[in-house]
PyMOL Python script that loads the backbone (N, CA, C, O; Angstrom):
from pymol import cmd

cmd.read_pdbstr("""\
ATOM      1  N   UNK A   1      75.452   7.639 -85.366  1.00  0.00           N
ATOM      2  CA  UNK A   1      76.290   8.191 -84.227  1.00  0.00           C
ATOM      3  C   UNK A   1      75.905   9.890 -84.688  1.00  0.00           C
ATOM      4  O   UNK A   1      75.183  10.765 -84.210  1.00  0.00           O
ATOM      5  N   UNK A   2      76.521   9.819 -85.488  1.00  0.00           N
ATOM      6  CA  UNK A   2      76.466  11.402 -85.943  1.00  0.00           C
ATOM      7  C   UNK A   2      75.389  12.205 -85.945  1.00  0.00           C
ATOM      8  O   UNK A   2      75.230  13.349 -85.519  1.00  0.00           O
ATOM      9  N   UNK A   3      74.548  11.320 -86.575  1.00  0.00           N
ATOM     10  CA  UNK A   3      73.282  11.520 -87.183  1.00  0.00           C
ATOM     11  C   UNK A   3      72.327  12.069 -86.287  1.00  0.00           C
ATOM     12  O   UNK A   3      71.456  12.938 -86.310  1.00  0.00           O
ATOM     13  N   UNK A   4      72.940  11.012 -85.263  1.00  0.00           N
ATOM     14  CA  UNK A   4      71.118  11.354 -83.080  1.00  0.00           C
ATOM     15  C   UNK A   4      71.891  12.346 -82.352  1.00  0.00           C
ATOM     16  O   UNK A   4      71.525  12.650 -81.217  1.00  0.00           O
ATOM     17  N   UNK A   5      73.253  13.063 -83.038  1.00  0.00           N
ATOM     18  CA  UNK A   5      74.154  14.440 -82.062  1.00  0.00           C
ATOM     19  C   UNK A   5      73.408  15.329 -82.630  1.00  0.00           C
ATOM     20  O   UNK A   5      72.557  16.016 -82.064  1.00  0.00           O
ATOM     21  N   UNK A   6      73.816  15.355 -84.215  1.00  0.00           N
ATOM     22  CA  UNK A   6      73.277  16.602 -84.818  1.00  0.00           C
ATOM     23  C   UNK A   6      71.362  16.437 -84.955  1.00  0.00           C
ATOM     24  O   UNK A   6      70.869  17.133 -85.842  1.00  0.00           O
ATOM     25  N   UNK A   7      70.457  15.638 -84.187  1.00  0.00           N
ATOM     26  CA  UNK A   7      69.078  16.031 -83.725  1.00  0.00           C
ATOM     27  C   UNK A   7      68.525  16.302 -82.423  1.00  0.00           C
ATOM     28  O   UNK A   7      67.364  16.532 -82.086  1.00  0.00           O
ATOM     29  N   UNK A   8      69.972  16.200 -81.525  1.00  0.00           N
ATOM     30  CA  UNK A   8      69.971  15.807 -80.658  1.00  0.00           C
ATOM     31  C   UNK A   8      70.317  17.781 -80.971  1.00  0.00           C
ATOM     32  O   UNK A   8      69.656  18.792 -80.733  1.00  0.00           O
ATOM     33  N   UNK A   9      70.848  17.682 -81.216  1.00  0.00           N
ATOM     34  CA  UNK A   9      72.048  19.234 -80.568  1.00  0.00           C
ATOM     35  C   UNK A   9      70.775  20.347 -81.440  1.00  0.00           C
ATOM     36  O   UNK A   9      70.740  21.440 -80.874  1.00  0.00           O
ATOM     37  N   UNK A  10      70.011  20.277 -82.371  1.00  0.00           N
ATOM     38  CA  UNK A  10      68.935  20.816 -83.312  1.00  0.00           C
ATOM     39  C   UNK A  10      67.418  20.487 -81.825  1.00  0.00           C
ATOM     40  O   UNK A  10      66.437  21.230 -81.876  1.00  0.00           O
ATOM     41  N   UNK A  11      67.445  20.014 -81.343  1.00  0.00           N
ATOM     42  CA  UNK A  11      66.678  19.932 -80.610  1.00  0.00           C
ATOM     43  C   UNK A  11      66.878  21.034 -79.237  1.00  0.00           C
ATOM     44  O   UNK A  11      65.979  21.750 -78.797  1.00  0.00           O
ATOM     45  N   UNK A  12      67.950  20.975 -78.835  1.00  0.00           N
ATOM     46  CA  UNK A  12      68.882  21.751 -77.429  1.00  0.00           C
ATOM     47  C   UNK A  12      68.344  22.725 -77.991  1.00  0.00           C
ATOM     48  O   UNK A  12      67.318  23.058 -77.397  1.00  0.00           O
ATOM     49  N   UNK A  13      68.652  23.549 -79.175  1.00  0.00           N
ATOM     50  CA  UNK A  13      69.024  24.883 -79.354  1.00  0.00           C
ATOM     51  C   UNK A  13      67.219  25.385 -80.253  1.00  0.00           C
ATOM     52  O   UNK A  13      66.915  26.324 -80.988  1.00  0.00           O
ATOM     53  N   UNK A  14      66.325  24.061 -79.624  1.00  0.00           N
ATOM     54  CA  UNK A  14      64.923  24.980 -79.998  1.00  0.00           C
ATOM     55  C   UNK A  14      64.557  25.518 -78.425  1.00  0.00           C
ATOM     56  O   UNK A  14      63.451  25.872 -78.016  1.00  0.00           O
ATOM     57  N   UNK A  15      65.232  25.491 -78.031  1.00  0.00           N
ATOM     58  CA  UNK A  15      65.117  25.854 -76.119  1.00  0.00           C
ATOM     59  C   UNK A  15      65.978  27.391 -76.581  1.00  0.00           C
ATOM     60  O   UNK A  15      67.060  27.715 -77.072  1.00  0.00           O
ATOM     61  N   UNK A  16      64.794  28.011 -76.097  1.00  0.00           N
ATOM     62  CA  UNK A  16      65.073  29.771 -76.077  1.00  0.00           C
ATOM     63  C   UNK A  16      65.831  30.228 -74.760  1.00  0.00           C
ATOM     64  O   UNK A  16      65.606  29.923 -73.588  1.00  0.00           O
ATOM     65  N   UNK A  17      67.228  31.421 -75.558  1.00  0.00           N
ATOM     66  CA  UNK A  17      68.075  32.031 -73.921  1.00  0.00           C
ATOM     67  C   UNK A  17      69.487  31.125 -74.158  1.00  0.00           C
ATOM     68  O   UNK A  17      70.133  30.413 -73.389  1.00  0.00           O
ATOM     69  N   UNK A  18      69.651  31.462 -75.487  1.00  0.00           N
ATOM     70  CA  UNK A  18      71.100  30.454 -75.622  1.00  0.00           C
ATOM     71  C   UNK A  18      72.155  31.534 -74.952  1.00  0.00           C
ATOM     72  O   UNK A  18      72.909  31.340 -73.999  1.00  0.00           O
ATOM     73  N   UNK A  19      72.008  32.524 -75.605  1.00  0.00           N
ATOM     74  CA  UNK A  19      73.229  33.793 -75.454  1.00  0.00           C
ATOM     75  C   UNK A  19      73.290  33.979 -74.327  1.00  0.00           C
ATOM     76  O   UNK A  19      74.438  33.950 -73.885  1.00  0.00           O
ATOM     77  N   UNK A  20      71.878  34.325 -73.054  1.00  0.00           N
ATOM     78  CA  UNK A  20      71.991  35.108 -72.740  1.00  0.00           C
ATOM     79  C   UNK A  20      72.050  34.761 -71.596  1.00  0.00           C
ATOM     80  O   UNK A  20      72.546  35.601 -70.845  1.00  0.00           O
ATOM     81  N   UNK A  21      71.485  33.110 -70.802  1.00  0.00           N
ATOM     82  CA  UNK A  21      71.284  32.258 -69.867  1.00  0.00           C
ATOM     83  C   UNK A  21      72.569  30.688 -70.137  1.00  0.00           C
ATOM     84  O   UNK A  21      73.203  30.277 -69.165  1.00  0.00           O
ATOM     85  N   UNK A  22      72.728  30.074 -71.452  1.00  0.00           N
ATOM     86  CA  UNK A  22      73.530  29.539 -71.963  1.00  0.00           C
ATOM     87  C   UNK A  22      72.817  28.157 -71.008  1.00  0.00           C
ATOM     88  O   UNK A  22      71.613  28.279 -70.785  1.00  0.00           O
ATOM     89  N   UNK A  23      73.371  27.129 -70.561  1.00  0.00           N
ATOM     90  CA  UNK A  23      73.540  25.846 -70.182  1.00  0.00           C
ATOM     91  C   UNK A  23      72.268  26.188 -68.959  1.00  0.00           C
ATOM     92  O   UNK A  23      71.510  25.253 -68.699  1.00  0.00           O
ATOM     93  N   UNK A  24      72.088  27.364 -68.322  1.00  0.00           N
ATOM     94  CA  UNK A  24      70.709  27.790 -66.888  1.00  0.00           C
ATOM     95  C   UNK A  24      69.373  27.942 -68.121  1.00  0.00           C
ATOM     96  O   UNK A  24      68.212  28.201 -67.803  1.00  0.00           O
ATOM     97  N   UNK A  25      69.779  27.750 -69.346  1.00  0.00           N
ATOM     98  CA  UNK A  25      68.798  28.131 -69.437  1.00  0.00           C
ATOM     99  C   UNK A  25      67.172  26.541 -69.122  1.00  0.00           C
ATOM    100  O   UNK A  25      65.959  26.641 -68.939  1.00  0.00           O
ATOM    101  N   UNK A  26      68.089  25.379 -69.216  1.00  0.00           N
ATOM    102  CA  UNK A  26      66.841  24.264 -68.850  1.00  0.00           C
ATOM    103  C   UNK A  26      66.442  23.956 -67.375  1.00  0.00           C
ATOM    104  O   UNK A  26      65.794  22.961 -67.050  1.00  0.00           O
ATOM    105  N   UNK A  27      66.960  25.045 -66.394  1.00  0.00           N
ATOM    106  CA  UNK A  27      66.858  25.311 -65.534  1.00  0.00           C
ATOM    107  C   UNK A  27      65.796  25.260 -64.948  1.00  0.00           C
ATOM    108  O   UNK A  27      65.609  24.925 -63.778  1.00  0.00           O
ATOM    109  N   UNK A  28      64.755  25.711 -66.016  1.00  0.00           N
ATOM    110  CA  UNK A  28      63.485  25.583 -65.467  1.00  0.00           C
ATOM    111  C   UNK A  28      62.670  24.736 -65.522  1.00  0.00           C
ATOM    112  O   UNK A  28      61.782  24.537 -64.693  1.00  0.00           O
ATOM    113  N   UNK A  29      62.886  24.119 -66.540  1.00  0.00           N
ATOM    114  CA  UNK A  29      62.422  22.523 -67.386  1.00  0.00           C
ATOM    115  C   UNK A  29      62.946  21.868 -65.692  1.00  0.00           C
ATOM    116  O   UNK A  29      62.129  21.966 -64.777  1.00  0.00           O
ATOM    117  N   UNK A  30      63.773  21.488 -65.531  1.00  0.00           N
ATOM    118  CA  UNK A  30      64.022  20.326 -64.337  1.00  0.00           C
ATOM    119  C   UNK A  30      63.170  20.687 -62.766  1.00  0.00           C
ATOM    120  O   UNK A  30      62.685  20.004 -61.864  1.00  0.00           O
ATOM    121  N   UNK A  31      63.373  22.634 -63.151  1.00  0.00           N
ATOM    122  CA  UNK A  31      62.439  22.604 -61.397  1.00  0.00           C
ATOM    123  C   UNK A  31      61.032  22.264 -61.983  1.00  0.00           C
ATOM    124  O   UNK A  31      60.164  21.552 -61.479  1.00  0.00           O
ATOM    125  N   UNK A  32      61.017  22.777 -62.878  1.00  0.00           N
ATOM    126  CA  UNK A  32      59.563  22.071 -62.952  1.00  0.00           C
ATOM    127  C   UNK A  32      58.671  20.575 -63.017  1.00  0.00           C
ATOM    128  O   UNK A  32      57.532  20.305 -62.636  1.00  0.00           O
ATOM    129  N   UNK A  33      59.949  19.583 -63.808  1.00  0.00           N
ATOM    130  CA  UNK A  33      59.807  18.013 -63.336  1.00  0.00           C
ATOM    131  C   UNK A  33      60.095  17.555 -62.019  1.00  0.00           C
ATOM    132  O   UNK A  33      59.838  16.417 -61.627  1.00  0.00           O
ATOM    133  N   UNK A  34      60.694  18.552 -61.260  1.00  0.00           N
ATOM    134  CA  UNK A  34      60.752  18.333 -59.591  1.00  0.00           C
ATOM    135  C   UNK A  34      59.896  18.525 -59.112  1.00  0.00           C
ATOM    136  O   UNK A  34      59.562  17.599 -58.373  1.00  0.00           O
ATOM    137  N   UNK A  35      58.841  19.861 -59.128  1.00  0.00           N
ATOM    138  CA  UNK A  35      57.671  19.899 -58.636  1.00  0.00           C
ATOM    139  C   UNK A  35      56.581  18.929 -59.228  1.00  0.00           C
ATOM    140  O   UNK A  35      55.435  19.364 -59.121  1.00  0.00           O
ATOM    141  N   UNK A  36      56.696  17.869 -59.747  1.00  0.00           N
ATOM    142  CA  UNK A  36      55.305  17.520 -60.206  1.00  0.00           C
ATOM    143  C   UNK A  36      56.160  16.162 -59.352  1.00  0.00           C
ATOM    144  O   UNK A  36      55.306  15.477 -58.788  1.00  0.00           O
ATOM    145  N   UNK A  37      57.443  15.667 -59.140  1.00  0.00           N
ATOM    146  CA  UNK A  37      57.884  14.615 -58.485  1.00  0.00           C
ATOM    147  C   UNK A  37      57.636  14.430 -57.657  1.00  0.00           C
ATOM    148  O   UNK A  37      57.563  13.330 -57.109  1.00  0.00           O
ATOM    149  N   UNK A  38      57.342  15.778 -57.130  1.00  0.00           N
ATOM    150  CA  UNK A  38      57.260  16.821 -55.644  1.00  0.00           C
ATOM    151  C   UNK A  38      55.229  16.039 -55.540  1.00  0.00           C
ATOM    152  O   UNK A  38      55.122  15.215 -54.632  1.00  0.00           O
ATOM    153  N   UNK A  39      54.463  16.184 -56.006  1.00  0.00           N
ATOM    154  CA  UNK A  39      53.638  16.437 -56.209  1.00  0.00           C
ATOM    155  C   UNK A  39      52.665  15.252 -56.058  1.00  0.00           C
ATOM    156  O   UNK A  39      51.648  15.094 -55.383  1.00  0.00           O
ATOM    157  N   UNK A  40      53.649  14.118 -57.329  1.00  0.00           N
ATOM    158  CA  UNK A  40      53.066  12.793 -57.349  1.00  0.00           C
ATOM    159  C   UNK A  40      52.852  12.094 -56.505  1.00  0.00           C
ATOM    160  O   UNK A  40      51.970  11.249 -56.348  1.00  0.00           O
ATOM    161  N   UNK A  41      54.243  12.642 -55.477  1.00  0.00           N
ATOM    162  CA  UNK A  41      54.948  11.751 -54.104  1.00  0.00           C
ATOM    163  C   UNK A  41      53.934  11.609 -52.837  1.00  0.00           C
ATOM    164  O   UNK A  41      53.456  10.727 -52.124  1.00  0.00           O
ATOM    165  N   UNK A  42      53.907  12.825 -52.974  1.00  0.00           N
ATOM    166  CA  UNK A  42      52.780  13.410 -52.106  1.00  0.00           C
ATOM    167  C   UNK A  42      51.001  12.932 -52.665  1.00  0.00           C
ATOM    168  O   UNK A  42      50.038  12.538 -52.007  1.00  0.00           O
ATOM    169  N   UNK A  43      51.135  13.132 -53.795  1.00  0.00           N
ATOM    170  CA  UNK A  43      49.062  13.055 -53.554  1.00  0.00           C
ATOM    171  C   UNK A  43      48.894  11.710 -54.067  1.00  0.00           C
ATOM    172  O   UNK A  43      47.826  11.230 -53.686  1.00  0.00           O
ATOM    173  N   UNK A  44      49.652  10.856 -54.876  1.00  0.00           N
ATOM    174  CA  UNK A  44      49.315   9.748 -55.752  1.00  0.00           C
ATOM    175  C   UNK A  44      49.230   9.011 -54.933  1.00  0.00           C
ATOM    176  O   UNK A  44      50.125   9.338 -54.153  1.00  0.00           O
ATOM    177  N   UNK A  45      48.427   7.665 -54.300  1.00  0.00           N
ATOM    178  CA  UNK A  45      48.380   6.724 -54.421  1.00  0.00           C
ATOM    179  C   UNK A  45      48.458   5.739 -54.568  1.00  0.00           C
ATOM    180  O   UNK A  45      47.433   5.208 -54.140  1.00  0.00           O
ATOM    181  N   UNK A  46      49.011   5.157 -54.896  1.00  0.00           N
ATOM    182  CA  UNK A  46      49.632   3.316 -55.161  1.00  0.00           C
ATOM    183  C   UNK A  46      49.564   2.423 -53.566  1.00  0.00           C
ATOM    184  O   UNK A  46      50.128   2.141 -52.509  1.00  0.00           O
ATOM    185  N   UNK A  47      48.089   2.255 -54.645  1.00  0.00           N
ATOM    186  CA  UNK A  47      47.585   0.853 -53.057  1.00  0.00           C
ATOM    187  C   UNK A  47      46.076   1.363 -51.947  1.00  0.00           C
ATOM    188  O   UNK A  47      44.853   1.483 -52.018  1.00  0.00           O
ATOM    189  N   UNK A  48      47.328   1.541 -50.878  1.00  0.00           N
ATOM    190  CA  UNK A  48      46.162   2.804 -50.343  1.00  0.00           C
ATOM    191  C   UNK A  48      47.554   3.219 -49.808  1.00  0.00           C
ATOM    192  O   UNK A  48      47.576   2.794 -48.653  1.00  0.00           O
ATOM    193  N   UNK A  49      48.680   3.813 -50.065  1.00  0.00           N
ATOM    194  CA  UNK A  49      49.818   4.311 -49.433  1.00  0.00           C
ATOM    195  C   UNK A  49      50.313   5.412 -49.977  1.00  0.00           C
ATOM    196  O   UNK A  49      49.614   5.620 -50.969  1.00  0.00           O
ATOM    197  N   UNK A  50      51.440   6.557 -49.858  1.00  0.00           N
ATOM    198  CA  UNK A  50      51.801   7.218 -50.917  1.00  0.00           C
ATOM    199  C   UNK A  50      53.521   7.049 -50.407  1.00  0.00           C
ATOM    200  O   UNK A  50      53.942   6.410 -49.443  1.00  0.00           O
ATOM    201  N   UNK A  51      54.047   7.591 -51.086  1.00  0.00           N
ATOM    202  CA  UNK A  51      54.902   7.609 -50.717  1.00  0.00           C
ATOM    203  C   UNK A  51      55.618   7.942 -49.162  1.00  0.00           C
ATOM    204  O   UNK A  51      56.456   7.205 -48.643  1.00  0.00           O
ATOM    205  N   UNK A  52      55.111   9.173 -48.569  1.00  0.00           N
ATOM    206  CA  UNK A  52      55.835   9.983 -47.701  1.00  0.00           C
ATOM    207  C   UNK A  52      54.689   9.286 -46.472  1.00  0.00           C
ATOM    208  O   UNK A  52      55.054   9.304 -45.296  1.00  0.00           O
ATOM    209  N   UNK A  53      53.387   8.721 -46.816  1.00  0.00           N
ATOM    210  CA  UNK A  53      52.733   7.067 -45.624  1.00  0.00           C
ATOM    211  C   UNK A  53      53.975   6.341 -45.283  1.00  0.00           C
ATOM    212  O   UNK A  53      54.515   6.168 -44.190  1.00  0.00           O
ATOM    213  N   UNK A  54      54.348   5.899 -46.647  1.00  0.00           N
ATOM    214  CA  UNK A  54      55.700   4.432 -46.572  1.00  0.00           C
ATOM    215  C   UNK A  54      57.016   5.312 -46.259  1.00  0.00           C
ATOM    216  O   UNK A  54      57.954   4.557 -46.006  1.00  0.00           O
ATOM    217  N   UNK A  55      57.407   6.791 -46.191  1.00  0.00           N
ATOM    218  CA  UNK A  55      58.419   6.963 -45.513  1.00  0.00           C
ATOM    219  C   UNK A  55      57.823   7.629 -43.786  1.00  0.00           C
ATOM    220  O   UNK A  55      58.733   7.739 -42.965  1.00  0.00           O
ATOM    221  N   UNK A  56      56.903   7.891 -43.473  1.00  0.00           N
ATOM    222  CA  UNK A  56      56.899   7.930 -42.175  1.00  0.00           C
ATOM    223  C   UNK A  56      56.343   6.644 -41.184  1.00  0.00           C
ATOM    224  O   UNK A  56      55.711   7.033 -40.201  1.00  0.00           O
ATOM    225  N   UNK A  57      56.421   5.910 -41.252  1.00  0.00           N
ATOM    226  CA  UNK A  57      55.875   4.481 -41.259  1.00  0.00           C
ATOM    227  C   UNK A  57      57.223   4.219 -40.930  1.00  0.00           C
ATOM    228  O   UNK A  57      57.686   3.869 -39.845  1.00  0.00           O
ATOM    229  N   UNK A  58      57.868   4.459 -42.139  1.00  0.00           N
ATOM    230  CA  UNK A  58      59.395   3.189 -42.097  1.00  0.00           C
ATOM    231  C   UNK A  58      60.465   4.536 -40.464  1.00  0.00           C
ATOM    232  O   UNK A  58      61.033   4.095 -39.465  1.00  0.00           O
ATOM    233  N   UNK A  59      60.341   5.889 -40.824  1.00  0.00           N
ATOM    234  CA  UNK A  59      60.623   6.448 -39.820  1.00  0.00           C
ATOM    235  C   UNK A  59      60.547   5.910 -38.105  1.00  0.00           C
ATOM    236  O   UNK A  59      61.353   5.839 -37.177  1.00  0.00           O
ATOM    237  N   UNK A  60      59.463   5.675 -38.259  1.00  0.00           N
ATOM    238  CA  UNK A  60      58.642   5.477 -36.930  1.00  0.00           C
ATOM    239  C   UNK A  60      59.039   4.048 -36.253  1.00  0.00           C
ATOM    240  O   UNK A  60      59.185   3.660 -35.094  1.00  0.00           O
ATOM    241  N   UNK A  61      59.127   3.546 -37.346  1.00  0.00           N
ATOM    242  CA  UNK A  61      59.465   1.707 -37.039  1.00  0.00           C
ATOM    243  C   UNK A  61      60.859   1.587 -36.329  1.00  0.00           C
ATOM    244  O   UNK A  61      61.254   1.160 -35.244  1.00  0.00           O
ATOM    245  N   UNK A  62      61.548   2.288 -37.687  1.00  0.00           N
ATOM    246  CA  UNK A  62      63.335   2.878 -37.273  1.00  0.00           C
ATOM    247  C   UNK A  62      63.158   3.110 -35.269  1.00  0.00           C
ATOM    248  O   UNK A  62      63.111   2.226 -34.414  1.00  0.00           O
ATOM    249  N   UNK A  63      63.114   4.256 -35.140  1.00  0.00           N
ATOM    250  CA  UNK A  63      63.002   5.107 -34.017  1.00  0.00           C
ATOM    251  C   UNK A  63      63.047   4.201 -32.341  1.00  0.00           C
ATOM    252  O   UNK A  63      63.738   3.996 -31.343  1.00  0.00           O
ATOM    253  N   UNK A  64      61.488   3.851 -33.124  1.00  0.00           N
ATOM    254  CA  UNK A  64      60.603   1.932 -31.417  1.00  0.00           C
ATOM    255  C   UNK A  64      61.451   1.529 -31.668  1.00  0.00           C
ATOM    256  O   UNK A  64      61.640   0.666 -30.810  1.00  0.00           O
ATOM    257  N   UNK A  65      62.595   1.516 -32.634  1.00  0.00           N
ATOM    258  CA  UNK A  65      63.246  -0.069 -33.228  1.00  0.00           C
ATOM    259  C   UNK A  65      64.723   0.405 -31.760  1.00  0.00           C
ATOM    260  O   UNK A  65      65.091  -0.155 -30.727  1.00  0.00           O
ATOM    261  N   UNK A  66      65.153   1.761 -32.530  1.00  0.00           N
ATOM    262  CA  UNK A  66      66.142   1.768 -31.742  1.00  0.00           C
ATOM    263  C   UNK A  66      65.655   2.249 -30.102  1.00  0.00           C
ATOM    264  O   UNK A  66      66.484   1.731 -29.354  1.00  0.00           O
ATOM    265  N   UNK A  67      64.892   2.837 -29.485  1.00  0.00           N
ATOM    266  CA  UNK A  67      64.427   2.548 -28.156  1.00  0.00           C
ATOM    267  C   UNK A  67      64.544   1.165 -27.348  1.00  0.00           C
ATOM    268  O   UNK A  67      65.207   0.891 -26.348  1.00  0.00           O
ATOM    269  N   UNK A  68      63.554   0.285 -28.229  1.00  0.00           N
ATOM    270  CA  UNK A  68      63.835  -0.738 -27.379  1.00  0.00           C
ATOM    271  C   UNK A  68      65.445  -1.496 -28.204  1.00  0.00           C
ATOM    272  O   UNK A  68      65.153  -2.679 -28.028  1.00  0.00           O
ATOM    273  N   UNK A  69      66.520  -1.530 -28.763  1.00  0.00           N
ATOM    274  CA  UNK A  69      67.567  -1.539 -29.291  1.00  0.00           C
ATOM    275  C   UNK A  69      68.508  -1.225 -27.389  1.00  0.00           C
ATOM    276  O   UNK A  69      69.195  -1.940 -26.660  1.00  0.00           O
ATOM    277  N   UNK A  70      67.874   0.538 -27.291  1.00  0.00           N
ATOM    278  CA  UNK A  70      68.138   1.039 -26.219  1.00  0.00           C
ATOM    279  C   UNK A  70      68.039  -0.028 -24.546  1.00  0.00           C
ATOM    280  O   UNK A  70      68.803  -0.582 -23.756  1.00  0.00           O
ATOM    281  N   UNK A  71      66.815   0.161 -24.721  1.00  0.00           N
ATOM    282  CA  UNK A  71      66.520  -0.666 -23.272  1.00  0.00           C
ATOM    283  C   UNK A  71      65.901   0.652 -22.747  1.00  0.00           C
ATOM    284  O   UNK A  71      65.912   0.986 -21.562  1.00  0.00           O
ATOM    285  N   UNK A  72      65.579   1.078 -23.354  1.00  0.00           N
ATOM    286  CA  UNK A  72      64.152   2.923 -22.794  1.00  0.00           C
ATOM    287  C   UNK A  72      62.880   2.401 -23.338  1.00  0.00           C
ATOM    288  O   UNK A  72      61.932   2.905 -22.736  1.00  0.00           O
ATOM    289  N   UNK A  73      62.445   1.397 -24.455  1.00  0.00           N
ATOM    290  CA  UNK A  73      61.302   0.644 -23.789  1.00  0.00           C
ATOM    291  C   UNK A  73      60.987   0.086 -23.111  1.00  0.00           C
ATOM    292  O   UNK A  73      61.622  -0.958 -22.956  1.00  0.00           O
ATOM    293  N   UNK A  74      59.605   0.376 -22.058  1.00  0.00           N
ATOM    294  CA  UNK A  74      58.811  -0.961 -20.830  1.00  0.00           C
ATOM    295  C   UNK A  74      58.692  -1.983 -22.184  1.00  0.00           C
ATOM    296  O   UNK A  74      58.193  -1.530 -23.214  1.00  0.00           O
ATOM    297  N   UNK A  75      59.112  -3.198 -22.135  1.00  0.00           N
ATOM    298  CA  UNK A  75      58.635  -4.391 -22.392  1.00  0.00           C
ATOM    299  C   UNK A  75      57.805  -4.319 -21.214  1.00  0.00           C
ATOM    300  O   UNK A  75      58.048  -3.807 -20.121  1.00  0.00           O
ATOM    301  N   UNK A  76      56.129  -5.309 -21.900  1.00  0.00           N
ATOM    302  CA  UNK A  76      55.110  -5.310 -20.691  1.00  0.00           C
ATOM    303  C   UNK A  76      55.641  -6.987 -19.606  1.00  0.00           C
ATOM    304  O   UNK A  76      56.131  -7.731 -20.455  1.00  0.00           O
ATOM    305  N   UNK A  77      55.664  -7.291 -19.024  1.00  0.00           N
ATOM    306  CA  UNK A  77      56.155  -7.459 -18.308  1.00  0.00           C
ATOM    307  C   UNK A  77      55.329  -9.182 -18.450  1.00  0.00           C
ATOM    308  O   UNK A  77      54.377  -9.370 -19.207  1.00  0.00           O
ATOM    309  N   UNK A  78      55.825 -10.083 -17.728  1.00  0.00           N
ATOM    310  CA  UNK A  78      55.430 -10.999 -17.501  1.00  0.00           C
ATOM    311  C   UNK A  78      54.969 -11.198 -16.005  1.00  0.00           C
ATOM    312  O   UNK A  78      55.685 -10.808 -15.083  1.00  0.00           O
ATOM    313  N   UNK A  79      53.688 -11.850 -15.778  1.00  0.00           N
ATOM    314  CA  UNK A  79      53.027 -11.754 -15.052  1.00  0.00           C
ATOM    315  C   UNK A  79      53.299 -13.257 -14.480  1.00  0.00           C
ATOM    316  O   UNK A  79      53.126 -13.992 -15.452  1.00  0.00           O
ATOM    317  N   UNK A  80      53.529 -13.784 -13.726  1.00  0.00           N
ATOM    318  CA  UNK A  80      54.039 -14.641 -12.821  1.00  0.00           C
ATOM    319  C   UNK A  80      53.084 -15.260 -12.258  1.00  0.00           C
ATOM    320  O   UNK A  80      52.141 -14.468 -12.253  1.00  0.00           O
ATOM    321  N   UNK A  81      52.687 -16.503 -11.638  1.00  0.00           N
ATOM    322  CA  UNK A  81      51.735 -17.054 -10.382  1.00  0.00           C
ATOM    323  C   UNK A  81      51.680 -17.904  -9.561  1.00  0.00           C
ATOM    324  O   UNK A  81      51.164 -18.997  -9.795  1.00  0.00           O
ATOM    325  N   UNK A  82      52.216 -17.571  -8.390  1.00  0.00           N
ATOM    326  CA  UNK A  82      53.205 -18.009  -7.556  1.00  0.00           C
ATOM    327  C   UNK A  82      52.417 -19.744  -7.128  1.00  0.00           C
ATOM    328  O   UNK A  82      53.000 -20.516  -6.367  1.00  0.00           O
TER     329      UNK A  82
END
""", "prot")
cmd.dss("prot")
cmd.show_as("cartoon", "prot")
cmd.util.cbc("prot")
cmd.orient("prot")
């Protein structure tokens, strides 16, 4: 276990800015990772949809279901023949 800890400390010490920035020196790395994740969610298609396509569809379905539950949306009336 101590061997892993030493190896991890060594790898972390390779990141510059320890004296000036302290722990915050890792912030740009995570900022870039977040940006890459966002780009993937917007642009990479899995099947026929991206993450945001699914999100918009689900949001629309929830809004429509909410209107139906409130009775705002008029359902097509059944035509009765006399």
